[in-house]
C-alpha positions as CSV (number, residue, x, y, z in Angstrom):
1,M,35.7,-47.8,94.9
2,L,39.3,-49.0,92.4
3,H,39.9,-52.9,93.1
4,I,43.4,-53.6,95.1
5,A,44.0,-55.9,92.1
6,Y,43.2,-53.4,89.4
7,I,45.9,-51.1,90.9
8,K,48.0,-53.6,91.1
9,D,48.2,-54.9,87.4
10,N,47.8,-51.4,85.9
11,K,49.6,-48.7,89.0
12,D,50.7,-46.1,85.8
13,Q,47.8,-45.3,84.5
14,V,45.3,-45.7,87.6
15,I,48.4,-43.1,88.8
16,K,48.2,-40.9,85.8
17,G,44.0,-41.3,85.3
18,L,43.8,-39.5,89.1
19,E,46.4,-36.9,87.8
20,K,44.5,-36.1,85.2
21,R,41.4,-35.6,87.4
22,F,44.3,-33.4,89.2
23,F,43.3,-35.5,92.4
24,P,46.0,-34.8,94.6
25,D,49.3,-36.5,95.5
26,A,48.0,-39.6,93.8
27,A,51.7,-41.2,93.1
28,Q,52.1,-41.0,96.8
29,T,47.9,-41.4,97.9
30,I,48.5,-45.1,95.5
31,D,52.0,-46.5,96.9
32,A,50.5,-45.7,99.9
33,V,47.7,-48.3,99.1
34,L,49.9,-51.0,97.7
35,M,51.4,-50.9,101.3
36,L,49.1,-51.0,103.5
37,D,47.7,-53.9,101.4
38,Q,51.1,-55.6,101.5
39,Q,50.9,-55.1,104.6
40,R,47.6,-56.4,105.1
41,R,48.5,-59.9,103.4
42,N,52.0,-60.0,105.5
43,T,49.4,-59.8,108.6
44,K,47.6,-62.6,107.2
45,A,50.0,-64.9,106.1
46,A,50.9,-64.6,110.1
47,L,48.1,-65.4,111.2
48,E,47.3,-67.5,108.6
49,E,50.7,-69.4,110.0
50,V,49.7,-69.2,114.2
51,L,46.7,-70.5,113.7
52,A,47.6,-73.6,112.0
53,E,50.7,-73.7,114.8
54,S,47.8,-73.1,117.3
55,N,45.3,-76.1,115.9
56,N,48.2,-78.9,115.4
57,A,49.1,-77.7,119.0
58,A,46.0,-78.3,120.0
59,K,45.6,-81.8,118.5
60,T,49.3,-82.7,119.7
61,I,47.9,-81.8,123.5
62,G,45.2,-84.6,123.4
63,L,47.8,-86.9,122.4
64,L,50.2,-86.2,124.8
65,L,47.8,-86.7,127.4
66,K,46.1,-90.0,125.8
67,A,49.8,-91.0,126.3
68,G,50.6,-89.4,129.9
69,N,52.9,-87.4,128.8
70,K,51.8,-84.9,131.5
71,Q,54.8,-82.6,131.8
72,E,55.5,-82.3,127.4
73,A,51.6,-81.8,127.3
74,E,52.3,-78.2,130.0
75,V,54.9,-76.6,127.6
76,A,51.9,-77.9,124.7
77,K,49.5,-75.9,126.7
78,A,51.8,-73.3,127.4
79,R,52.7,-72.7,123.5
80,T,49.8,-72.5,122.9
81,A,48.5,-69.8,125.4
82,T,51.0,-68.0,123.5
83,L,50.1,-68.5,120.5
84,K,46.5,-67.5,121.2
85,E,47.8,-64.0,122.4
86,Q,49.6,-64.1,118.8
87,S,46.8,-64.6,117.4
88,K,44.7,-62.0,119.0
89,E,47.3,-59.5,118.0
90,L,47.3,-60.5,114.4
91,T,43.6,-59.8,114.3
92,S,43.8,-57.1,115.5
93,L,46.4,-55.9,113.5
94,L,44.9,-57.2,110.5
95,R,41.3,-55.5,110.9
96,Q,43.3,-52.3,111.5
97,Y,45.0,-52.4,108.1
98,E,41.9,-53.7,106.2
99,D,39.9,-50.7,107.9
100,E,42.9,-48.7,106.8
101,L,43.0,-50.1,103.1
102,T,39.1,-49.3,102.9
103,Q,39.0,-45.6,103.4
104,T,41.7,-45.0,101.9
105,L,40.0,-46.5,98.5
106,Y,37.1,-44.7,99.5
107,N,38.7,-41.4,99.3
108,I,40.2,-42.6,95.8
109,P,37.7,-41.0,92.6
110,N,37.5,-43.9,90.0
111,V,39.7,-43.7,86.6
112,P,38.9,-41.6,84.1
113,H,38.2,-43.8,80.8
114,L,41.4,-43.3,78.5
115,T,39.1,-41.4,75.5
116,V,37.9,-38.5,78.3
117,P,39.3,-35.4,77.8
118,S,41.7,-33.2,79.6
119,G,40.8,-30.5,81.9
120,R,39.4,-28.8,85.1
121,T,36.3,-27.0,84.7
122,A,33.1,-27.3,83.1
123,E,35.1,-25.1,80.4
124,D,36.6,-27.5,79.0
125,N,33.7,-29.8,78.7
126,E,33.9,-31.6,75.0
127,V,30.6,-30.3,72.7
128,L,30.0,-33.5,70.6
129,Y,26.3,-32.7,69.7
130,Q,23.5,-30.1,69.0
131,Y,20.3,-30.5,68.5
132,G,17.2,-27.9,67.4
133,Q,17.8,-24.0,67.3
134,P,17.3,-21.4,70.0
135,P,13.4,-20.7,70.3
136,A,12.8,-16.9,68.6
137,L,11.2,-15.3,71.4
138,D,9.6,-12.0,71.7
139,E,11.6,-9.4,72.8
140,N,9.7,-9.3,76.0
141,A,9.7,-13.0,76.8
142,L,9.5,-13.8,81.1
143,P,12.0,-16.3,82.7
144,H,10.2,-18.9,84.2
145,W,10.5,-17.6,87.9
146,E,8.3,-14.9,86.4
147,L,5.6,-17.3,84.0
148,I,5.6,-19.0,87.2
149,T,3.9,-16.4,88.9
150,K,1.8,-15.0,86.1
151,Y,-0.2,-18.3,85.7
152,D,0.2,-19.1,89.5
153,I,1.4,-22.5,88.7
154,I,4.4,-22.3,91.6
155,D,4.4,-20.9,94.1
156,F,8.1,-20.9,96.2
157,D,6.5,-18.0,98.8
158,L,4.7,-21.5,100.5
159,G,7.4,-23.6,99.9
160,N,9.2,-21.5,101.9
161,K,6.8,-21.0,104.7
162,I,6.0,-24.8,104.9
163,T,9.5,-25.9,104.5
164,G,12.4,-23.2,103.7
165,A,13.6,-21.5,100.7
166,G,14.7,-24.6,97.1
167,F,11.1,-26.6,98.3
168,P,8.2,-24.8,95.8
169,V,4.9,-25.7,95.9
170,Y,3.1,-27.1,92.8
171,K,-0.4,-25.8,92.1
172,G,-3.0,-26.7,89.2
173,K,-2.1,-26.4,85.6
174,G,2.0,-26.4,86.9
175,A,1.0,-30.3,89.7
176,R,-0.4,-31.6,86.3
177,L,2.2,-30.7,84.3
178,Q,5.1,-32.2,86.9
179,R,3.0,-35.3,86.7
180,A,2.9,-35.7,83.3
181,L,6.2,-35.6,82.7
182,V,6.5,-38.0,85.3
183,N,4.2,-40.6,83.3
184,F,5.5,-39.3,80.0
185,F,9.0,-39.9,81.0
186,L,8.1,-43.3,83.3
187,D,6.8,-45.4,80.0
188,E,8.8,-44.5,78.0
189,A,11.4,-46.3,80.0
190,Q,8.8,-49.0,80.1
191,Q,8.6,-49.8,76.5
192,A,12.1,-49.3,76.5
193,G,12.6,-52.1,78.4
194,Y,13.6,-51.2,81.3
195,T,11.6,-52.4,84.5
196,E,10.1,-49.6,87.8
197,I,10.8,-50.2,90.5
198,Q,9.4,-47.4,93.5
199,P,12.6,-47.6,95.9
200,P,12.6,-45.6,99.7
201,I,13.4,-42.3,99.6
202,V,15.9,-43.1,102.4
203,V,18.7,-44.7,102.5
204,N,20.8,-46.3,105.5
205,E,25.0,-45.2,105.4
206,Q,26.2,-49.1,103.9
207,S,24.0,-48.0,101.0
208,G,25.5,-44.3,100.2
209,Y,28.8,-46.1,101.0
210,S,28.1,-48.4,98.8
211,T,27.2,-46.4,95.1
212,G,29.9,-43.7,96.1
213,Q,28.0,-40.6,97.4
214,L,29.7,-41.3,101.0
215,P,32.0,-39.8,101.7
216,D,32.4,-37.9,99.2
217,K,28.9,-35.8,99.1
218,E,28.2,-36.2,102.9
219,G,27.5,-32.8,102.9
220,Q,25.0,-32.8,100.6
221,M,22.9,-35.1,101.7
222,Y,20.1,-34.2,104.1
223,E,20.7,-36.7,107.4
224,I,18.2,-38.1,109.8
225,T,20.9,-38.4,112.8
226,E,19.6,-40.4,115.3
227,E,19.2,-43.3,113.0
228,K,21.5,-42.2,110.9
229,L,19.7,-42.5,107.9
230,Y,19.9,-39.7,104.7
231,L,16.9,-39.1,102.0
232,I,18.4,-39.9,98.9
233,P,19.8,-37.2,97.0
234,T,18.6,-39.9,93.6
235,A,16.7,-43.1,92.9
236,E,20.4,-44.3,91.9
237,V,21.3,-44.6,95.4
238,P,17.9,-47.1,96.4
239,I,17.8,-48.9,92.8
240,T,21.1,-49.6,92.9
241,N,21.9,-50.8,96.4
242,L,18.7,-53.8,95.9
243,Y,21.7,-55.5,93.4
244,R,24.3,-55.2,96.6
245,D,26.0,-58.9,97.2
246,V,24.1,-60.9,95.1
247,I,25.9,-62.4,91.9
248,L,23.7,-63.1,89.0
249,K,23.9,-64.9,85.8
250,E,25.3,-63.5,83.0
251,E,21.8,-64.9,81.4
252,Q,20.3,-62.4,83.5
253,L,22.2,-59.4,81.9
254,P,21.9,-56.3,81.4
255,V,19.5,-55.6,84.4
256,K,17.6,-52.7,83.2
257,N,15.5,-50.5,86.1
258,A,13.8,-47.2,85.8
259,G,12.5,-45.5,89.1
260,Y,10.8,-41.9,90.1
261,T,11.3,-40.4,93.2
262,P,11.6,-36.7,94.7
263,C,15.3,-36.4,95.5
264,F,16.9,-33.9,98.4
265,R,20.1,-31.6,97.9
266,R,21.4,-29.4,100.2
267,E,23.5,-27.8,97.8
268,A,25.3,-26.1,100.3
269,G,27.1,-22.4,98.9
270,S,24.3,-22.5,95.7
271,W,23.9,-18.8,95.0
272,G,23.5,-16.0,92.3
273,A,21.2,-15.8,89.5
274,H,22.0,-18.9,87.6
275,V,20.8,-21.5,90.7
276,R,17.2,-18.9,90.4
277,G,13.5,-20.6,90.9
278,L,13.8,-24.0,89.4
279,N,17.5,-23.5,88.0
280,R,18.5,-25.6,91.4
281,L,16.3,-26.8,94.3
282,H,16.4,-28.8,97.7
283,Q,13.8,-30.8,96.7
284,F,13.1,-32.3,92.6
285,D,11.7,-35.3,90.8
286,K,13.5,-37.5,88.7
287,V,12.9,-40.6,86.8
288,E,16.1,-42.6,86.9
289,L,17.9,-44.8,84.7
290,V,20.3,-47.9,86.2
291,Q,21.6,-50.3,84.1
292,I,23.9,-53.2,85.5
293,Q,26.0,-55.1,82.5
294,H,28.6,-57.1,81.3
295,P,31.9,-55.4,81.7
296,D,32.3,-56.1,77.8
297,R,29.1,-54.3,77.2
298,S,29.2,-51.3,79.3
299,Y,31.1,-48.9,76.8
300,S,28.1,-49.5,74.6
301,T,24.9,-49.5,77.0
302,L,26.9,-45.8,77.6
303,E,26.2,-44.5,74.0
304,E,22.4,-46.4,73.9
305,M,21.5,-44.5,77.2
306,S,22.3,-41.2,75.4
307,V,21.3,-41.9,72.0
308,Y,17.7,-42.7,75.3
309,V,17.5,-39.6,77.0
310,R,18.0,-37.6,73.6
311,Q,14.9,-38.7,72.0
312,L,12.8,-38.3,74.9
313,L,14.6,-34.8,74.9
314,E,12.9,-33.9,70.8
315,K,10.4,-35.8,71.6
316,L,9.7,-33.0,74.7
317,E,10.5,-30.1,71.0
318,L,13.9,-29.0,73.1
319,P,16.7,-28.0,71.6
320,Y,19.7,-29.4,73.7
321,R,22.9,-29.8,73.2
322,V,25.3,-33.2,74.1
323,L,28.8,-33.1,75.8
324,K,31.3,-34.7,77.2
325,L,32.5,-33.9,80.2
326,C,36.2,-33.4,81.0
327,A,38.1,-34.8,83.8
328,G,38.5,-32.8,86.1
329,D,34.7,-32.0,86.1
330,L,33.8,-36.1,86.1
331,G,31.8,-37.1,89.2
332,F,33.5,-39.1,91.9
333,T,32.7,-42.6,90.9
334,S,32.3,-42.1,87.1
335,T,34.7,-42.9,83.9
336,M,32.5,-41.2,81.7
337,T,29.7,-38.6,81.7
338,Y,28.1,-37.2,78.5
339,D,25.8,-34.1,79.8
340,M,22.5,-33.2,77.8
341,E,22.1,-29.7,78.7
342,V,18.5,-28.3,77.1
343,Y,18.5,-24.3,75.4
344,S,16.4,-22.0,78.1
345,G,14.7,-19.3,75.5
346,A,14.2,-16.4,78.6
347,Q,17.3,-17.2,80.3
348,K,19.2,-17.7,76.5
349,R,21.8,-20.1,78.4
350,W,22.3,-23.8,78.1
351,L,20.4,-25.6,81.3
352,E,21.7,-29.1,82.3
353,V,19.0,-31.7,83.0
354,S,20.3,-35.5,82.4
355,S,23.7,-37.2,83.5
356,V,24.2,-40.8,82.0
357,S,27.4,-42.3,83.4
358,N,29.8,-45.4,83.3
359,F,31.1,-46.7,87.0
360,E,32.8,-49.5,85.2
361,A,33.5,-51.8,88.5
362,Y,34.1,-49.1,91.1
363,Q,30.4,-48.8,92.0
364,A,30.2,-53.1,91.4
365,N,33.7,-53.9,94.0
366,R,31.5,-51.3,96.6
367,L,28.6,-53.8,96.4
368,K,30.0,-56.6,95.9
369,L,28.3,-57.3,92.4
370,R,29.1,-60.0,91.4
371,F,28.1,-62.6,88.6
372,K,29.5,-66.1,87.0
373,D,30.8,-66.2,83.6
374,N,31.0,-69.0,81.1
375,K,33.7,-70.1,82.2
376,K,32.1,-70.2,86.0
377,Q,34.8,-67.7,87.4
378,T,32.9,-65.1,89.6
379,R,33.8,-61.1,88.6
380,L,32.5,-58.3,88.9
381,L,30.0,-56.4,86.9
382,H,29.9,-52.8,85.1
383,T,26.8,-50.0,86.8
384,L,25.6,-47.1,84.5
385,N,23.2,-45.1,85.4
386,G,21.4,-41.7,83.8
387,S,18.9,-39.0,84.0
388,A,15.7,-39.1,82.1
389,L,14.7,-37.0,83.2
390,A,15.1,-34.4,86.2
391,L,12.5,-31.8,85.9
392,P,12.9,-28.9,86.8
393,R,14.7,-27.6,84.1
394,I,12.8,-29.1,82.1
395,V,9.9,-27.5,83.4
396,A,11.1,-24.6,82.6
397,A,12.6,-25.0,79.5
398,I,9.1,-25.6,78.1
399,L,7.6,-23.0,80.0
400,E,10.0,-20.4,78.5
401,N,10.8,-21.9,75.1
402,N,7.1,-22.1,74.6
403,Q,5.6,-19.2,75.6
404,T,3.1,-16.8,73.5
405,S,1.1,-14.1,74.1
406,N,-2.0,-16.5,74.8
407,G,0.0,-18.1,77.3
408,I,2.4,-21.6,77.2
409,T,2.0,-23.7,74.2
410,I,2.6,-28.3,76.1
411,P,4.4,-30.2,73.8
412,K,2.2,-32.7,71.4
413,V,3.4,-35.7,73.4
414,L,2.6,-34.2,76.9
415,R,-1.1,-33.7,75.8
416,P,-2.5,-36.6,76.6
417,Y,-1.0,-37.1,79.8
418,T,-1.7,-33.2,81.2
419,G,-5.4,-33.1,79.7
420,F,-4.4,-29.2,78.2
421,D,-2.9,-28.0,75.5
422,K,-1.9,-24.5,76.8
423,I,-1.4,-23.1,80.1
424,A,-2.7,-19.6,80.0
């Protein structure tokens, strides 16, 4: 969440940034935040004054009794009782202001970076770069949802039988292709200096709040109601929460973690041809990158992570493009995001396969993730994450773009992992 000191020091910039996101009543909300903060500060000051007077009164009672001034001691005791009641009331009021301030801040998104383009929807995103050419496929080329049936490698009917729609079963070479992609992505991450993490795929409520999935995406997450736990929508949540309430040393930066997990998203309200087959699932596999970086270096790190994902797509021989998301299409916690989209030959459309984002101090403030700089001052760190990569649409593009009359050709870089060069 936004730090209150940042809001106070950059009020006009914060309001303009939120308006750029089309956040409703931005100015009124920020004014309300600042008023709540002032009420909190005033109440805290009053409480500290009462507590100080109460402590002094307690010492005075002892001295009066020792001197034999019982009557004055009784007056002091009465005053102490009054101060105790005042401190209870002020403590309750302070907690009320703190809770209200926190909940208000939880519902305010991050402020877009000044270079983020204006716009409301995905149509307003800025295309920065395009690599490769769409494949020249036969006019009878099949979309992946027909290819998987033809070659019997992924079964949606079986998944629907044992779980429900959006939970496919991968079989034979389909399962091996999945495993090959996961291992390839993890090996590449290791070579790039990322430490592999295998985190839990169930998190508690605090973890959801700490990375910003709650309260923003509560309706999209699968909840285990009795224990108030959630299936993770991305490995970003458990990996980033490893560093909750941590103070790092500057020489430990950057922290680079990568993890493979299944991911779970309800995707409520999603329907239509654009979400057929592997285009949108309730359960899918993904390798996630998380970096914790010095505030002065987070944007250069964002560029490095973007280049890294692009290189993965090039190794997979997939045509892709890079988009810079407009303010209205940014995720709730992001200040800047690059989306990578691959071209799906049979569908003749671009499919998002990765988002690489800088959150600046937004998540770190919720996490209380800090470091001591060279001046021994404690400061908030910056967090970043990126998909490297999400598997379903990568698989869809590989199947569609590499189909031939004799089967589906496997990209060369994956063959050592699959053990076969064709699905036929």
